[in-house]
Structures are given as structure tokens and as C-alpha cells.
C-alpha positions in Angstrom: 0.2 0.1 0.1 1.1 4.0 -0.9 -0.9 6.3 0.5 0.0 9.8 -0.6 0.5 12.3 2.0 -0.7 16.1 2.1 0.8 17.9 5.2 -1.6 21.4 5.8 0.9 23.8 7.9 4.3 22.2 6.6 6.8 24.7 8.1 5.7 24.9 11.4 7.3 22.9 14.2 4.5 20.0 14.6 4.6 20.1 10.7 8.3 19.9 10.7 7.8 16.7 12.7 5.2 14.8 10.6 7.2 15.3 7.4 10.3 13.5 9.5 7.9 10.7 10.2 6.4 10.3 7.0 9.8 10.4 5.7 10.3 7.2 7.9 6.7 5.9 7.2 7.0 2.1 5.0 3.2 2.8 3.7 3.2 7.0 3.4 4.9 8.9 0.9 4.9 12.3 0.6 3.0 14.2 -1.4 2.9 17.9 -0.4 4.2 20.2 2.1 2.0 23.0 2.0 2.9 26.7 3.1 1.8 30.0 2.5 4.5 32.0 3.3 7.5 29.1 2.5 5.8 28.5 -1.1 8.4 27.1 -3.7 11.4 27.3 -0.7 13.1 23.6 -0.6 11.9 21.6 2.3 15.7 21.4 3.5 16.4 25.0 3.3 13.6 25.4 6.2 14.1 22.6 7.9 18.0 21.4 7.5 17.7 18.5 9.0 15.1 17.0 6.8 17.1 18.1 3.6 18.2 13.9 3.1 14.5 13.1 4.3 13.0 15.3 1.0 15.2 15.4 -1.4 14.3 17.6 -4.2 10.8 18.5 -2.2 9.8 21.9 -1.8 6.7 23.7 0.0 3.8 24.9 -2.3 1.3 27.5 -2.0 -2.2 26.2 -0.4 -4.2 26.3 -4.2 -1.5 23.9 -5.5 -1.8 21.0 -2.6 -2.9 18.4 -5.1 -0.5 18.7 -8.2 1.0 15.8 -7.4 -2.3 13.7 -6.7 -4.1 11.4 -9.2 -7.3 10.6 -9.7 -8.3 7.6 -7.2 -4.9 8.1 -5.3 -5.7 7.5 -1.8 -4.7 10.3 0.5 -3.3 11.3 4.3 -4.7 14.7 4.7 -2.9 16.3 8.2 -3.6 19.2 9.2 -1.2 21.3 11.7 -2.7 24.7 10.7 -3.7 26.9 13.2 -6.7 26.9 15.5 -9.6 28.7 14.3 -7.8 28.6 10.3 -7.7 24.8 10.2 -11.6 23.8 9.9 -12.1 26.0 6.8 -9.0 24.9 5.1 -9.4 21.7 5.7 -13.5 22.0 4.5 -11.7 23.2 1.2 -9.4 20.5 1.3 -11.6 18.1 1.3 -14.3 19.0 -1.1 -11.4 18.8 -3.9 -10.5 15.2 -2.9 -14.3 14.6 -3.5 -14.1 15.9 -6.9 -10.6 13.9 -7.4 -12.4 11.1 -6.4 -9.6 10.5 -4.1 -10.4 8.5 -0.8 -9.4 10.4 2.3 -8.5 10.4 5.9 -7.8 13.8 7.9 -6.0 13.9 11.3 -6.3 17.7 12.3 -3.8 18.5 15.6 -5.7 21.9 15.9 -8.1 22.5 18.1 -11.0 22.9 15.4 -12.9 19.2 16.0 -11.9 18.7 19.5 -15.1 19.6 21.0 -18.0 17.8 20.2 -20.3 20.9 21.0 -19.6 24.2 18.8 -21.0 26.5 21.4 -18.5 24.7 23.9 -15.9 25.2 21.1 -17.1 29.4 21.0 -17.2 29.6 25.0 -13.5 28.3 25.2 -11.6 30.0 22.1 -13.8 33.1 21.8 -14.6 32.5 18.2 -17.6 30.9 16.6 -16.9 27.7 14.9 -16.0 28.1 11.4 -17.5 24.4 10.3 -20.2 23.4 12.8 -21.9 20.6 10.2 -18.4 18.8 10.0 -17.3 18.2 13.7 -19.2 14.7 13.8 -17.1 13.6 11.0 -14.1 13.6 13.3 -13.2 11.8 16.1 -11.5 13.5 19.0 -9.2 11.2 21.6 -5.8 10.1 22.8 -5.6 6.7 20.7 -4.9 4.6 23.6 -8.5 5.6 24.9 -10.8 5.1 21.6 -12.4 1.9 22.1 -12.9 2.2 18.2 -12.9 3.9 14.9 -16.1 6.0 15.0 -15.5 8.9 12.2 -13.1 9.1 8.8 -11.4 11.7 10.7 -9.6 12.0 13.9 -8.9 15.2 16.1 -5.8 14.7 18.2 -6.0 16.2 21.5 -3.4 18.9 22.5 0.5 18.1 23.9 -0.9 19.4 27.4 -3.8 17.3 27.3 -2.4 14.5 25.8 -0.1 13.8 28.7 -2.4 15.2 31.3 -5.4 12.2 30.0 -3.0 9.7 29.6 -2.4 10.0 33.9 -6.0 11.0 34.6 -7.9 8.5 32.5 -7.0 5.0 34.0 -7.7 6.3 37.8 -11.0 8.0 36.7 -12.2 4.8 35.0 -11.3 2.6 37.6 -13.0 4.9 40.4 -10.1 5.3 42.6 -10.2 8.5 42.7 -12.7 11.4 43.5 -14.1 14.0 41.3 -11.0 16.7 41.2 -7.9 16.3 39.5 -4.9 18.9 40.1 -2.8 19.2 37.4 0.6 21.0 37.0 2.3 20.4 33.7 5.6 22.1 32.7 6.2 22.3 28.8 8.9 23.1 26.4 9.5 26.5 24.5 8.6 24.1 20.9 4.9 24.2 22.3 4.8 27.5 21.9 5.0 27.4 18.3 7.7 28.7 15.9 6.7 32.1 15.7 9.0 34.2 18.2 7.1 35.5 21.4 7.8 37.0 24.8 7.7 33.6 26.4 9.7 32.0 24.2 12.6 34.5 23.8 15.7 32.4 25.1 16.7 35.5 27.6 13.6 35.1 29.1 13.1 31.1 28.7 16.5 30.2 29.7 17.0 29.1 33.3 13.5 29.9 34.0 10.5 28.6 35.4 7.3 30.3 35.7 3.5 29.4 35.3 0.6 31.1 33.1 -2.5 31.0 33.0 -2.9 29.1 36.4 -6.7 27.7 36.4 -7.7 29.6 33.1 -5.8 27.5 30.2 -8.0 26.8 27.6 -6.9 23.2 28.1 -8.7 22.3 30.7 -11.8 22.5 29.4 -10.7 20.2 27.0 -9.7 17.5 28.9 -12.5 17.4 31.6 -14.7 17.1 28.0 -12.4 14.4 27.2 -12.7 12.4 30.2 -16.0 12.6 30.6 -16.3 11.2 27.0 -13.5 8.2 28.0 -15.0 7.2 30.8 -18.9 7.9 30.7 -17.8 10.1 34.3 -17.4 14.1 34.9 -14.2 15.4 36.4 -12.9 18.6 37.4 -9.6 19.3 36.2 -7.9 22.2 38.4 -4.6 23.2 35.7 -1.5 25.3 36.2 0.7 24.9 33.1 4.3 26.2 33.7 6.7 27.5 30.9 10.0 25.3 31.2 13.5 26.1 30.1 14.2 23.3 27.8 12.7 22.7 23.8 11.0 19.4 24.2 9.2 17.7 26.3 6.5 17.9 29.0 6.3 16.8 32.6 2.7 16.5 34.2 2.1 15.8 37.5 -1.6 15.0 38.6 -2.6 15.0 42.4 -5.7 13.5 43.2 -7.7 11.7 46.2 -8.1 8.3 46.6 -11.8 6.9 46.9 -10.8 4.3 50.1 -8.3 2.6 50.7 -5.3 2.0 47.6 -1.9 1.3 48.0 0.9 1.8 44.9 0.5 -2.0 44.1 -3.0 -1.1 43.2 -2.6 2.1 40.9 0.3 0.4 39.3 -2.7 -2.5 38.4 -4.7 -0.1 37.2 -2.2 1.1 34.7 -0.8 -1.8 33.2 -4.4 -3.2 32.9 -4.9 0.2 30.6 -2.7 0.2 28.3 -1.4 -3.2 27.8 -2.3 -3.2 24.2 -0.8 0.2 24.1 3.0 0.0 22.3 4.1 3.5 23.3 3.0 3.8 27.1 4.7 2.1 29.7 4.2 2.4 33.9 7.7 2.8 35.4 9.4 1.9 38.6 9.9 5.7 40.1 9.7 9.0 38.7 9.6 9.1 34.6 11.8 11.3 33.0 11.8 14.2 30.1 15.1 12.6 28.8 14.1 9.2 28.1 11.0 9.8 26.0 12.2 13.4 23.6 11.9 12.8 20.0 10.1 9.6 20.4 6.6 8.6 20.7 6.3 7.2 23.8 5.1 8.1 27.3 6.0 7.2 30.6 4.2 7.1 33.6 4.7 7.0 37.2 3.4 6.5 40.2 3.6 7.4 44.3 0.4 7.2 47.2 0.6 8.3 50.3 -2.1 8.1 53.0 -5.3 9.3 51.0 -3.4 10.5 48.1 -2.2 9.8 44.9 0.4 11.1 42.5 0.8 10.3 38.7 3.4 11.4 36.5 3.5 11.5 33.1 6.3 12.6 30.5 6.0 12.5 26.9 7.4 14.8 24.1 5.1 17.3 23.0 5.8 17.8 19.2 5.7 13.8 19.0 3.0 12.3 21.3 1.8 15.6 21.8 1.6 16.4 18.3 2.7 14.7 15.0 3.4 11.4 17.0 -0.6 10.9 18.2 -1.5 12.4 14.6 0.5 9.4 12.9 -1.2 6.5 15.1 -4.4 7.9 14.4 -3.8 8.1 10.7 -2.4 4.5 10.8 -5.1 3.3 12.9 -8.0 5.2 9.8 -5.9 3.3 7.1 -6.0 -0.1 9.0 -2.3 -0.1 8.7 0.0 -1.5 12.3 -0.8 1.2 14.4 3.3 1.5 14.9 4.2 1.9 11.8 6.4 5.1 10.7 7.1 5.4 14.9 9.3 2.7 15.9 12.7 4.9 15.2 15.5 4.9 17.8 15.2 8.3 19.4 18.4 9.8 20.1 20.0 10.2 23.9 20.9 13.0 25.8 19.2 15.9 23.4 
């Protein structure tokens, strides 16, 4: 099987990671990488580390994305476009794909299809949903928490949400904890995107650590919605994000009150059962570390229990498991491929 891939928003950090993963995928090949600002620029000039993975390939303008496709091709459409802009762009591309008789699955890494209620999206993001009629065609979940495929397209949760959900859902599903979940998570500077800002400027971020939007970050309602969807039970997420002095990775620490008496062994069993069939999630002894997962699609989870409190720590790479790698997992599922395809290359150590 050879599936043609198109990456919308290909010149950003998530887009670059998608291009890297596509370059190593046994069943998917790049057809087009879209960038309005970098059209006709060689991919290797924008991402020098991808020069050998994308030889001779350049970014294309949005209107030319289908130039290299043929009627009847199988299309994997990856969207790394910004929130609020992705839905309209995807809608136009799906219409054009239909006119070309392309079989297509789309995975969106923005927030446009993460909520199943357009009014809730509007309340969180402050804009009307641009394509409410398309929401039902996108399934949103961390791949490990989806029982099956229920829609032709998928929306991957955000990076903070991915780490938090991996830590929270097994506890909530098993009824081990109460309704209140307290989460503090630290992200690397790549989580803010490629465009520089005061929060990502190196002199401000290097050797520094600070919280931002405490108890007011827009990922909290997203996580609450996805926990309820996965567990059929609501939870209240009290979320404090932090900016860390490193480029890649997320370290999330969740604390919750236990329901009844449970020890660390009970928690370990819950997590190992929850992720027994998940190739990328492992429960580890002690505390997981960001350097163990950076540049990989792995998630490592550790826990501690004292008196009536459980603490769960989850580390992921924000650009891979939290974005491009999770999107590739979804695309593999949608096309009926091995879930780990293109995601098992050895990651560098000591990053």
C-alpha cells in the first residue's frame, strides 16, 4: 500500500515533525507540504535536518496542493494549521479531494474539532466554530482511549491534554479517585510554536521556570470533556501550566484524593491493565524523566501513593506523542495499518 500524504501547515514545528515521520513511514509517502509563506522554498532550506528525508521537495502554495495527485489516489491529509483556520482549510481540501475521487482520511492537530459541541468551542476559544456541520465527522481522543473508529477523520488532543489524559483516564475509569484532579505541567518552548514571542524568547526562558494562565488555561475544559467522553463520568480539572527552560517535552504531575484505601500496587495494576495493548505507553518504577522520551512517541508514567493521595507523573515529547506522533497513530488506525508504523525509529539520547 502506498498512501499519498499532504501536510497542511507544513513549515511549523508540528509540520516539520510530520514531515520527518512521513519520511520514515513504510506505507505513506509525501505528496505535498503546504505553506503559504514558504511556497517554492525547498523543505531542506527551512528544515536542514530533513534535507535527506525530503530530497528535491519544496513547499507548495495552498492552491497547488493537489498538483501531484492522481484520481483514485489514497490520501492521508494531516493538518497542522492554527486553531480557527484549520476547519475552513480542511473543508476546502476535502471538497477538492472528493472532486478528484480521492479516498481520504484527515487528522487535525488543531483544536477545531476537539469539542463535540460548537457552543463549547466558542466559549473556550472566543470565536464561532467555522464549520459546525463537520464536527461529527471527526473523532477526538488520545488513540489509547478510543475503543474503535467511529468517524472517517480524527482530531488529536493538544500536548498538555495528551499527557494529562494518559495520567487521568485510567484512575477515573477504575473509580480510584474523586472528581477533583489537580494538574501541574511543564512544557518546553517548542510548545509555543515557531513564531517568536516574549514567552519563548531565549533570554527570558533559559534558566527560568514560571506558571502562566493558572486555573484559566483553555486545555482544562478540553481535558474535562475528553475525560467524560472516555469514562462516562465527569471530572473537574484544576490545571496550572508552566513554561520550562528546555525545547522539547512535557512533564505533567496529577494529584487526586483516593476513593477508599489503595496502595501503589493497586495503582500500578490499573495502569498496566489500561495500557496493556498500547505500544507507546509504559508504567515505570520511580519517576519518569523527559530525556527518556524526547523525540520519540513514547509516554512514560510513574506514581506515588501516601495516605489518601495519589500522584501520577507522565512525560511525553510535546511535538511527537503530543502532536505529530499521535496524529500518525490516528492515521495508521484510520487506514488499517499497524498502529506503530513509522513511529518506532530509535530516538536520540542525551538531547
